[in-house]
DSSP file (Angstrom, degrees, kcal/mol; ACC not computed):
  #  RESIDUE AA STRUCTURE BP1 BP2  ACC     N-H-->O    O-->H-N    N-H-->O    O-->H-N    TCO  KAPPA ALPHA  PHI   PSI    X-CA   Y-CA   Z-CA
    1    1 A X              0   0    0      0, 0.0     2,-0.5     0, 0.0     0, 0.0   0.000 360.0 360.0 360.0 175.9   26.4    9.0    4.0
    2    2 A X        -     0   0    0      2,-0.0     2,-0.3     0, 0.0     0, 0.0  -0.863 360.0-127.0-103.5 132.3   23.0    8.0    2.8
    3    3 A X        -     0   0    0     -2,-0.5     2,-0.4     2,-0.0     0, 0.0  -0.599  26.1-164.4 -77.3 137.6   21.9    4.4    2.6
    4    4 A X        +     0   0    0     -2,-0.3     2,-0.4     2,-0.0    -2,-0.0  -0.984  10.3 178.8-125.8 134.6   20.6    3.3   -0.8
    5    5 A X        -     0   0    0     -2,-0.4     2,-0.6     2,-0.0    48,-0.1  -0.999  20.5-143.0-134.9 133.2   18.6    0.1   -1.5
    6    6 A X        -     0   0    0     -2,-0.4     2,-0.4    47,-0.0    -2,-0.0  -0.860  22.4-172.6 -97.4 120.0   17.2   -0.9   -4.9
    7    7 A X        -     0   0    0     -2,-0.6     2,-0.4     2,-0.0    42,-0.1  -0.935  27.3-119.9-116.2 132.2   13.8   -2.6   -4.5
    8    8 A X        -     0   0    0     -2,-0.4    44,-0.0     1,-0.1    -2,-0.0  -0.578  20.9-162.3 -69.9 121.5   11.9   -4.3   -7.3
    9    9 A X    >   +     0   0    0     -2,-0.4     3,-2.2     2,-0.1     4,-0.4   0.514  43.1 131.5 -84.7  -5.1    8.6   -2.5   -7.6
   10   10 A X  T 3  S-     0   0    0      1,-0.3    -2,-0.1     2,-0.1     0, 0.0  -0.252  82.0  -1.5 -56.0 124.6    6.9   -5.2   -9.6
   11   11 A X  T >  S+     0   0    0      1,-0.1     3,-1.4     2,-0.0    -1,-0.3   0.404  93.9 120.5  81.2  -2.4    3.5   -6.0   -8.2
   12   12 A X  G X  S+     0   0    0     -3,-2.2     3,-0.6     1,-0.3    36,-0.2   0.791  71.4  52.6 -69.9 -26.3    3.7   -3.6   -5.3
   13   13 A X  G 3  S+     0   0    0     -4,-0.4    -1,-0.3     1,-0.2    32,-0.2   0.333 105.1  57.1 -91.2  10.3    0.6   -1.6   -6.2
   14   14 A X  G <  S+     0   0    0     -3,-1.4     9,-3.6    30,-0.1     2,-0.5   0.314  87.2  83.8-119.8   7.6   -1.6   -4.7   -6.4
   15   15 A X  B <  S-A   22   0A   0     -3,-0.6     2,-0.3     7,-0.2     7,-0.2  -0.954  81.2-121.7-113.1 126.7   -1.1   -6.1   -2.9
   16   16 A X     >  -     0   0    0      5,-2.7     4,-1.6    -2,-0.5    -2,-0.1  -0.482  12.5-151.5 -67.3 125.4   -3.3   -4.7   -0.1
   17   17 A X  T  4 S+     0   0    0     -2,-0.3    -1,-0.2     1,-0.2    -2,-0.0   0.586  93.1  47.5 -74.4  -7.8   -1.1   -3.2    2.7
   18   18 A X  T  4 S+     0   0    0      3,-0.1    -1,-0.2    46,-0.1    -2,-0.0   0.884 131.9   8.2 -95.3 -52.3   -3.7   -3.9    5.3
   19   19 A X  T  4 S-     0   0    0      2,-0.1    -2,-0.1    18,-0.0    -3,-0.0   0.562  90.9-122.5-111.5 -10.5   -4.8   -7.5    4.6
   20   20 A X     <  +     0   0    0     -4,-1.6     2,-0.1     1,-0.3    -3,-0.1   0.485  56.4 151.1  84.4   2.2   -2.3   -8.7    2.0
   21   21 A X        -     0   0    0     -6,-0.1    -5,-2.7     1,-0.1     2,-0.4  -0.447  48.7-121.5 -69.7 138.1   -4.9   -9.7   -0.6
   22   22 A X  B     -A   15   0A   0     -7,-0.2     2,-0.4    -2,-0.1    -7,-0.2  -0.702  31.0-164.1 -80.5 128.6   -3.8   -9.4   -4.3
   23   23 A X        -     0   0    0     -9,-3.6     2,-0.5    -2,-0.4     9,-0.1  -0.957  20.1-125.8-119.5 130.0   -6.1   -7.0   -6.1
   24   24 A X        -     0   0    0     -2,-0.4     2,-0.2     1,-0.1   -10,-0.0  -0.625  32.3-126.5 -73.8 119.1   -6.3   -6.8   -9.9
   25   25 A X        +     0   0    0     -2,-0.5     3,-0.1     1,-0.1     5,-0.1  -0.448  40.7 160.6 -70.4 136.3   -5.7   -3.1  -10.8
   26   26 A X        -     0   0    0      3,-0.3     2,-0.3     1,-0.3    -1,-0.1   0.480  65.7  -5.4-131.2 -11.0   -8.3   -1.5  -13.0
   27   27 A X  S    S-     0   0    0      2,-0.3    -1,-0.3     0, 0.0    14,-0.0  -0.879  90.2 -72.5-160.4-166.5   -7.8    2.2  -12.5
   28   28 A X  S    S+     0   0    0     -2,-0.3    13,-3.0    -3,-0.1     2,-0.5   0.638 107.1  79.6 -76.4 -14.3   -5.6    4.6  -10.5
   29   29 A X  E    S-B   40   0B   0     11,-0.2     2,-0.5    12,-0.1    -3,-0.3  -0.844  75.1-140.7-100.4 128.7   -7.6    3.9   -7.3
   30   30 A X  E     -B   39   0B   0      9,-3.6     9,-1.9    -2,-0.5     2,-0.4  -0.738  22.1-178.5 -85.2 127.2   -6.8    0.7   -5.3
   31   31 A X  E     -B   38   0B   0     -2,-0.5     2,-0.7     7,-0.2     7,-0.2  -0.962  13.3-156.3-131.5 115.6   -9.9   -1.0   -3.9
   32   32 A X     >  -     0   0    0      5,-2.7     4,-1.8    -2,-0.4     5,-0.1  -0.811   5.3-168.0 -93.1 118.5   -9.6   -4.1   -1.8
   33   33 A X  T  4 S+     0   0    0     -2,-0.7    -1,-0.1     1,-0.2   -10,-0.0   0.715  84.8  61.1 -75.0 -20.6  -12.8   -6.2   -1.8
   34   34 A X  T  4 S+     0   0    0      1,-0.1    -1,-0.2     3,-0.1    -2,-0.0   0.945 127.3   4.8 -71.6 -50.0  -11.4   -8.3    1.1
   35   35 A X  T  4 S-     0   0    0      2,-0.1    -2,-0.2   -14,-0.0    -1,-0.1   0.500  96.0-115.1-117.9  -7.1  -11.0   -5.6    3.7
   36   36 A X     <  +     0   0    0     -4,-1.8    -3,-0.1     1,-0.3     2,-0.1   0.520  55.6 159.0  87.0   4.7  -12.5   -2.4    2.1
   37   37 A X        -     0   0    0     -5,-0.1    -5,-2.7    -6,-0.1     2,-0.4  -0.421  17.9-171.4 -65.8 133.7   -9.2   -0.5    2.0
   38   38 A X  E     +B   31   0B   0     -7,-0.2     2,-0.3    -2,-0.1    -7,-0.2  -0.997  19.9 134.9-130.2 131.4   -9.2    2.3   -0.6
   39   39 A X  E     -B   30   0B   0     -9,-1.9    -9,-3.6    -2,-0.4     2,-0.1  -0.977  59.4 -77.0-164.7 160.3   -6.2    4.4   -1.6
   40   40 A X  E  >  -B   29   0B   0     -2,-0.3     4,-2.0   -11,-0.2     3,-0.5  -0.451  43.4-126.6 -61.4 137.8   -4.3    5.8   -4.6
   41   41 A X  H  > S+     0   0    0    -13,-3.0     4,-2.6     1,-0.2     5,-0.1   0.828 108.6  57.0 -61.6 -32.3   -2.3    2.9   -6.3
   42   42 A X  H  > S+     0   0    0    -14,-0.3     4,-2.1     2,-0.2    -1,-0.2   0.878 106.8  49.1 -66.6 -36.1    0.9    4.9   -6.1
   43   43 A X  H  > S+     0   0    0     -3,-0.5     4,-2.3     2,-0.2    -2,-0.2   0.927 111.5  49.3 -65.9 -45.0    0.5    5.3   -2.3
   44   44 A X  H  X S+     0   0    0     -4,-2.0     4,-2.4     1,-0.2    -2,-0.2   0.923 111.1  50.6 -59.1 -45.2   -0.1    1.5   -2.0
   45   45 A X  H  X S+     0   0    0     -4,-2.6     4,-2.2     1,-0.2    -1,-0.2   0.901 110.0  48.8 -60.6 -42.4    3.0    0.8   -4.2
   46   46 A X  H  X S+     0   0    0     -4,-2.1     4,-1.9     2,-0.2    -1,-0.2   0.879 110.8  50.7 -68.2 -36.6    5.2    3.1   -2.0
   47   47 A X  H  X S+     0   0    0     -4,-2.3     4,-2.2     1,-0.2    16,-0.3   0.930 112.6  46.7 -62.9 -44.7    4.0    1.4    1.2
   48   48 A X  H  X S+     0   0    0     -4,-2.4     4,-2.4   -36,-0.2    -2,-0.2   0.833 108.0  55.5 -70.6 -32.1    4.7   -2.0   -0.2
   49   49 A X  H  X S+     0   0    0     -4,-2.2     4,-2.1     2,-0.2    -1,-0.2   0.925 110.0  46.7 -63.3 -43.5    8.1   -1.0   -1.5
   50   50 A X  H  X S+     0   0    0     -4,-1.9     4,-2.3     2,-0.2    -2,-0.2   0.902 111.3  51.5 -64.9 -40.3    9.0    0.1    2.0
   51   51 A X  H  X S+     0   0    0     -4,-2.2     4,-2.5     1,-0.2    -2,-0.2   0.886 108.1  52.3 -63.3 -38.1    7.6   -3.1    3.4
   52   52 A X  H  X S+     0   0    0     -4,-2.4     4,-3.2     2,-0.2     5,-0.2   0.906 107.9  52.0 -62.3 -41.2    9.8   -5.1    0.9
   53   53 A X  H  X S+     0   0    0     -4,-2.1     4,-1.6     2,-0.2    -2,-0.2   0.941 110.5  47.7 -59.5 -47.5   12.8   -3.2    2.2
   54   54 A X  H  <>S+     0   0    0     -4,-2.3     5,-3.1     1,-0.2    -2,-0.2   0.924 115.2  45.4 -59.2 -45.1   12.0   -4.1    5.8
   55   55 A X  H ><5S+     0   0    0     -4,-2.5     3,-1.6     1,-0.2    -2,-0.2   0.924 111.2  51.7 -65.7 -45.6   11.5   -7.7    4.8
   56   56 A X  H 3<5S+     0   0    0     -4,-3.2    -1,-0.2     1,-0.3    -2,-0.2   0.770 113.6  45.7 -63.1 -25.9   14.6   -8.0    2.7
   57   57 A X  T 3<5S-     0   0    0     -4,-1.6    -1,-0.3    -5,-0.2    -2,-0.2   0.134 113.4-116.0-105.2  19.0   16.7   -6.5    5.6
   58   58 A X  T < 5 +     0   0    0     -3,-1.6     2,-0.5     1,-0.2    -3,-0.2   0.822  60.6 155.2  51.5  38.4   15.1   -8.8    8.2
   59   59 A X      < -     0   0    0     -5,-3.1     2,-2.0    -6,-0.2    -1,-0.2  -0.834  47.1-135.3 -95.5 131.3   13.6   -5.8   10.1
   60   60 A X        +     0   0    0     -2,-0.5     2,-0.3    -3,-0.1    -5,-0.1  -0.372  68.1 111.7 -84.2  60.6   10.6   -6.6   12.2
   61   61 A X        -     0   0    0     -2,-2.0     2,-0.3   -10,-0.1    -2,-0.1  -0.921  41.7-175.2-131.1 155.3    8.7   -3.6   10.9
   62   62 A X        -     0   0    0     -2,-0.3     2,-0.5    -8,-0.1   -11,-0.0  -0.972  15.5-142.5-152.5 137.6    5.6   -3.1    8.7
   63   63 A X        +     0   0    0     -2,-0.3     2,-0.3   -16,-0.3   -12,-0.1  -0.871  21.5 174.4-102.5 131.8    3.9    0.0    7.3
   64   64 A X        -     0   0    0     -2,-0.5     2,-0.5     2,-0.0   -46,-0.1  -0.929  19.8-145.3-127.4 157.0    0.1    0.1    7.0
   65   65 A X        +     0   0    0     -2,-0.3     2,-0.6     2,-0.0   -48,-0.1  -0.956  16.6 179.0-128.5 112.7   -2.0    3.1    6.0
   66   66 A X        -     0   0    0     -2,-0.5    -2,-0.0   -29,-0.1   -29,-0.0  -0.956  28.2-127.4-114.2 118.2   -5.4    3.6    7.6
   67   67 A X        -     0   0    0     -2,-0.6     3,-0.2   -29,-0.1   -28,-0.0  -0.335   4.9-144.3 -63.8 143.3   -7.3    6.7    6.4
   68   68 A X  S    S+     0   0    0      1,-0.3     2,-0.5     2,-0.1    -1,-0.1   0.896  93.7  28.5 -72.3 -41.4   -8.5    8.9    9.2
   69   69 A X        -     0   0    0      1,-0.1    -1,-0.3    -3,-0.0     3,-0.1  -0.983  64.2-173.7-122.3 122.0  -11.7    9.7    7.3
   70   70 A X  S    S+     0   0    0     -2,-0.5     2,-0.3     1,-0.2    -1,-0.1   0.708  73.1   9.0 -89.4 -20.0  -13.1    7.1    4.9
   71   71 A X        -     0   0    0      2,-0.0     2,-0.5     0, 0.0    -1,-0.2  -0.992  62.9-139.5-154.7 157.5  -15.8    9.2    3.5
   72   72 A X        -     0   0    0     -2,-0.3     2,-0.5    -3,-0.1    -3,-0.0  -0.980  12.5-153.2-122.3 128.5  -17.1   12.7    3.6
   73   73 A X        -     0   0    0     -2,-0.5     2,-0.5     0, 0.0    -2,-0.0  -0.886   9.1-157.9-102.3 128.5  -20.7   13.6    3.8
   74   74 A X        -     0   0    0     -2,-0.5     2,-0.1     2,-0.0    -2,-0.0  -0.919   8.9-144.6-110.1 124.7  -21.7   16.9    2.3
   75   75 A X              0   0    0     -2,-0.5     0, 0.0     1,-0.1     0, 0.0  -0.324 360.0 360.0 -80.7 167.8  -25.0   18.6    3.4
   76   76 A X              0   0    0     -2,-0.1    -1,-0.1     0, 0.0    -2,-0.0   0.439 360.0 360.0 -82.8 360.0  -27.3   20.6    1.2
């Protein structure tokens, strides 16, 4: 069978998955002023939901998301 766990999503898209800083949401993009992490808020929320699952089940695991490319420079 498939394991199912219900995780409370409250606040998950406002905690930085890299440094743990609480960030006040102001648009769809998550921007952490503490460490500079930038990501879509839904991605941040899903990472934090999985981290909550690991914590609630006493698993010594943690998910972080580090972009491969943080910016793109376009030439003329």
